[in-house]
N, C-alpha and C positions, 0 to 999 in steps of 0.2 A: 504493500500500500504506500509506504514512504517513497519507494523507488518510482511508483507511478506519479505521485504528486511532484517529485523532483523533475521527472520528464516533462510534465505539463508546464511547470514553471520555466524550464529551459526553452521549450518550444514557444512559449508566450514571449519570452525575451527575444528569441530569434525572429518571430513574426513582427514584433514592434520595430526591430532594427530594419527589417526589410521594408515595412510600410514607410518608415522615415526616408529610406532611399527612394522609394517610388514617389513620395511627395516632392522631394528635392528635384527628381528628374522631371516631374510634371511642371514645376516652376521654371526650370531651365528651358523646357520646350516652348513655354509660353513667352519666353523672353523677359521674364520678370525676376527681380531679386527677392530673396527670402525676407529681407527687412522692409520691403515695400508692402504697406498695408493700406487697404482701401478705406475710404471714409465710411462706407457701409459697415465694414468690420469694426471700426472704432465706435460707431453709433451703437452697434449691437453690444459691444463690451461695456459701454456706458450704461445701457439699460440693464445688463446683467449685474452690474455693480449695485443698482438700486434693488433688484430682485433679491440679491444675496443679502443686502442690508435688512430687508424685511424678514427673510428666513432666519437670519442671524439673531435679530431681536426677538422673534417669536420663540426660537429654541431657548434663548437665554431666559426669557420670562417664564417659560414652562419649567425649566430646571430650577429657577428661583422659587416658584410656587411649590414644586414637589419636594425639593431638598434644601430649601433655604433656611429652615429652622435649625436651632442648635441641638436638636435631639431631645433634650429634657428641659423642663422649666428650671430656672435657677433655684437651688436648694439652700441658699444662704442669703443673708441680708445684703451683703455687698455684691452678691451675684446679680441682683437687680440693677445696681449701678453699673456693673461691668457690661451687662447686656445693653443698657441704655447707651453707654459709651461706644459699644460696637455698632449699634444701630446708627448712631450719629456719624461715625466714620464711614459706614457703608452707604449712608445716604449721600454723603459728599462724593464718594467714589462712583456711585451710580450716576449722579448728575454729570460728573466729568466724563464718565464712560460714554453716556449717550450723546453728549455734546461733541466730543472728539470724534467718535465713530460716525456720527451723522454728517459732520463736516467732511470727514475723510471720504465717505462713499458719495456724498452729494457733489463735491467738487470733482471727484473722478468721473462721475456721470455727466456733469454739466460742461466741463471743460475738456472733453475729449478732443483729440487732435483734428484740426481742420487745416487744409492747405492754405486757405486765405486768411488765416488768423495767426498772430504771433503773441507769445506770452509777454506780459509786461515785467520788466526787471527794474528793481530799485535797490539801492545799496543799503539804505539806513532809514529807520522810522522810529523815532524816540517814543512816540505814543504807544506803538505796539510793544516795544521793549518794557515800558512801564507797566502795561497791562499784564504781560505774562511773567513779570517779576514781582510786582506789588501784590497782586491778587493771590498767587500761591503762597507768598510769604505770610500774608495775613491769615489765610486759611490754616496753614501749618502752625502758626503761633496759637491760634484758637484750639486746634487739636491737642497740641502739647500742653497748654494750660489746663484744658479739661482733663486730659489723661493724668497729669500730675496731681490734680485735685483728687481724682478717684484713687490713685495709687497711695497718696498720703493717708487717705481715710482707711485703707486696708492695712497699711503697715505702721500706723501710729501706735501710741502707747495703749496697751490693753488695760481694761478696768481692773480694779483690785480683786474683785471676786471672779475674775476669768479663770477658767480651767487651763492649766499648762500641760502640754503634751510634747514630748520630744520624739521626733521621727529621725531614726538613724538609718542611713543608707550605706550599703556596700554591695559589691557585685555578688549576687544579683538578687538581693532581697531587702526587705524593710523590717525594722524593729521599732516598736513604740515603747516609750518609757513614761510612766506617770510618777509624780512625786508621792511619797508615802504620807503618813498621817501628819508629819511635820510641815507639809506643804512646800517643801523645797527640794529641788533636784540636788543630788550629791554631785560633787565635782567629778569631772571625767578627764582622763589623761591618756593619750594614745599609747604612751609607754607602758601602761598597765594592761593593754589588751592581751589576753591569753585565751586558750580554749575554754577556760572556766570563767572568764570575764570578758565577753565579746565587746562590751561597750566601754571598757576601761574605767569603770566606776571606781573612785578612790575610796578604798576601805583599808583597814589594817591587814585584813586577810588577803585583800587584793594585791597589796604591795608585797606581802610575803610570797604569795603564789607567783607573782611576776618575777621576783628575785630567784625563786626556786627554778623556774623555767629557764631564766637567762643563765643561771649558773650551770645548768645541765648543757645548754648550748655551748657555753664557753669551754666547759670540760671536754666536750666532744671535739671541738675545733682544735683545742690545744693538744689533744691526744693525736689528732691527725697530723698536726705540724711536728710534734715530737717524734713520731714514728715514721717520718718520711725517710726512705732508705738512702737516698743520695746524700742527704745532709748528715745522717748517722755515720755513713762510711767516711765522709769528709772529716767529721769530728773525731772518729776513731783514729784516722791517719794522723791528725794533728796531735792527739794525746800521745800516741806511740812515739812520734818524732820528739815531743817534748820530754818524754820519759827517757829516751835514748840520748839525751844531752844535746839535742839540736838547738836549744835556746838557753843554755847555761842553767842556772838555778831556777828551774821551773818557769823559764821564760820571763823572769822578773828583771833580768839584766843586771844581776849582782856581779860585781867585779871582784875577783879573788886577789888581784894585784893591788896591794896597799902600799906599794913602794913610794907612790906619789903623795901619800897622806902623812900627816904628822902623827906618829904613834903616840906622841905625848897627849894628843887630844882625846884618846880613848881612855875610858875608865877601867882600872884594873882592881881586882879584889886582892885579898891578902895572899893568895896562892899564885898570883901573877896571871890569872886567866883574863881574857878579853871578854867582858860581858856582852858587848855588841856582837861579837862573833858567835857567841852561844845563842843569842836571840835569832840571828840570821840563820844559823844551822837548824834551830827548832822550826822556824817558819818554812824553811826549805823542806824539811821532813813532813810537816803538816800538809804542805801543798802537794808533795809527792804522793802521800797517802790518799789525798782527795782525788788526784788524777787517776790513781790505780782503781779507786772505788768507782769513779765515773766510767773508766774503761770497762770494768766488769758489767756495769749497768748497761752500757751501750751494746756490748756483745750479747747480753741477755735480751735486749730489745730487738736486736737484729735477728735473733733466733726465734722470736715469738711470731704468732700468726697475725699480729696487729700491724705489721710493717706494710706500708703502702708506697707506691712510686708515683711521683708527681713531676710534671714539667716545671720549669722555673716559673713560668707564667702562672700555672695553677698554684704553686707554692706561695707566690706573692699574693694571689687572690685570697688564699686562706689566711695569710697574715693580715690583709686588709679587713677581712670579715671578722677576725678576732679583735682587731682594733675597734671596729664599729660595735661589736658586742660589749666590749669593755666600756665604751662610752654610753651605751644603752643602760648598762648596769649602774653606772654612775648617776645617770638621770633618774633612775628609779630610786636610788638611795637618797637623792636630793628631795624627792617627794615625801619620803618618810620624815625628814627633818624640817619640811616647809611649815611655816606658821601661817595657817589659813586665817585671814582677817575676817572673821565672821562670828556672830554670837553663837551660831550653831555650826560647829566645825564640820568639815567635809567627811570626817570619819563617821560622824553620827548621822548626817543628813542623807548620805548615800546608802546607809544600811537598810533602810525600809523602802527604797525605790521599788516600783513594780514594773516589770518588763514583760511585754507580751509579743507574740509573733502570730502570723496567720491572719489576724483581724484585730481591729481596735474599735472601741465604742466611744460615742460622744453623746451628751445629752442635748436634746432639741431646745432651742431658745436660749441657750447659755453661750456666752462668748468664750471662744477657745483661742489661746495663744500657742502657736506651734513654734518649736525651736528645732531647726534642721541642722543635722551634722552628717558628715560623710567620712567614711573610713579610708577610701582609696582614691576614686576619681570624682569628677564633677557629675552629679546626678541632678535630676529636676523632679521635685515632688509636684505631681500634677493630679488634681482632683477635679475632673471636668464638670461634674454635676454641680459643684460648689463654685465654679469659675475661679479656682484657686491654683496658683502655680508659683513655685519658688525654687531657685537653684540651691542645691546642697553642695557646699564647697569644703574640701578638706582643710581643716585648721581654722576655718572662719564660720562660726555659728551664724545662721541667718534666721529671720523671724517673719511671722505672718500671723494675722488674726482673722477670725471669721466667726459668724454666729449661724449655726445650722437652723433652718426654718421648717424643713419637711422631713419627717421620719422615714425610715426605710419602708415601713408598711404602707404609709400614705403614698409614697412615690410609686409603689407597686400598684396601688389602686388607680392612681392618675394615669399611669402608662398602660394599665391593664396587662401587666406582666408580672406574674407571681414569682418569677425567678430573678427579678431585677435586684442588683446589689450596687451600692456605692463602691467605688474602687479608688485606691491610690495607685497611680502609675508613675513610671519614670519616663519623662518626656525628653530625655537627653540620651543620644545613642552612646551607651557606656560600655559596650562589649558584645560578645557573641550571644549571650542570653538576655540581652536588654529587653526583648519582646516579652519575656516571662517575668519581669520584675514588677510585681504588683501586690497589693495588700487590700483585703476587704475592709470597708468602713461601715459600721453599723450606727445609725442615728435612731435614738429611742428616747422615751420619756426620762425625766430625771429620776423617777423611782426605779425604773428598769436599769438605768445606768448605775445607780447606787448599789443595787443588788449585784450587778455584774462585777463592779470594782471591788466589792467586799469579798468576792470569791477569789480574787487574785492575791496570791501570797507574795511574800518578799522575794526578791530576786535570788534564784538558785539556778545553777546549770548542772547538766549531767557531766560527770567527770569524763574528760577526754572528748567532749563534744562542744561544738560552737553554737548549739541551740539552747537558749534559755528555757527554763520551765518554771512554773509557779509552784511554790511550796505547798499550798493548799490543794492545788489540782493533783499534785503528786500524791499527797496523803489520801485524797478521795480515790484515786486509782488503786492505791495499795489496799484501801479498805474494801473496794469492790472485788479485788482479787481474792482477799481473805474470805469475803462472804461467799463468793462463787465456789471456793474450795470446800467450804463447810456444807 
């Protein structure tokens, strides 16, 4: 079937080429050039321009009527203002669209080429330049001022009783965090991110866990560096050369010839012994024993199964990695000693934070202040039904506020779709699985929200997992398992 389609396409191309040759031949036989077009043809093309304009506008209006809405009504207070701003911009665009295209098609139809008429040419017209400069500038200024006013209303200070929710993004999922009973988010630091603390929440246990993990990584890299065969062999050769007298007294450069020194400067005991010579001899023996011990250790390391072989570039990369790990450990240790300037220290405020995945809930009619953070690259938190979007930037928390006005159940009734759910999407192409980066949002009454949030326990994670779970949910699951077994 594919071969047949390919043959048809090839034959069609060959036929088109042959037809063009026949057309060119017919023109040459009539003694006319290809670029010579009759006035009747120009008149026909002018009429076709007007016909296409009518068909173009008709199809545009049909598409606008059928698909011109935003899908769902705005489900937040500021969403109404956003839709109004969008309608204002679209109205201006439509006016310009119809004026420009009407002039384009009308002039093409009216001023088609005639042999007895020449086009008027003029170099400069100040009035026209003022028109197409001043009018767009004024319109753009109005659009910008209106847009900034709407934007400032959405990103201004939240009210004191606003619910605060942190949305944490990473490739390729979302995590929501709620402040605990103290009403404050615990401090977060990316240096504390571990499989057991995916958000880097600052707690004493979090610092200890991060130090434990970094110490394990440091030990592993140090072990790989210490057991590199090429460097061990080089060290063994250097030790053996030094022990065999290649560098004098243990390579310290001691000079046995004291003929140039004034022996009267040396202190002597009652038996005539040189105390400095005895000390030098003892140092030499100590250094020799240390070299012999190290040589035995190097030989033992070379005989073990931990020996690895690395290129010089790979070895340098390992050393660089070790340096970065040591710096990372230092930053974690600094967090432990940091004096948090707050009535409620980070160690206390972070302990009761509630972290959820999969879906998060919001009460209808209550203002919500979102705090956005990113772990890796720039993402964009996009909630289309609420007309809300904000970039999440690594290292730079961003904020946004909104007040939900329609519950999930009510929106399902409005749309007549029992499967509808609000959703949080990533609207920034952030990687291969960007399309699947989303999180369900549930809007419900204050009573239902209070019941849901009370079921969320303090932040706990499964050991060895990057997925947080809730303490109480875990306890309920364990209780159900015990009940089932009974």
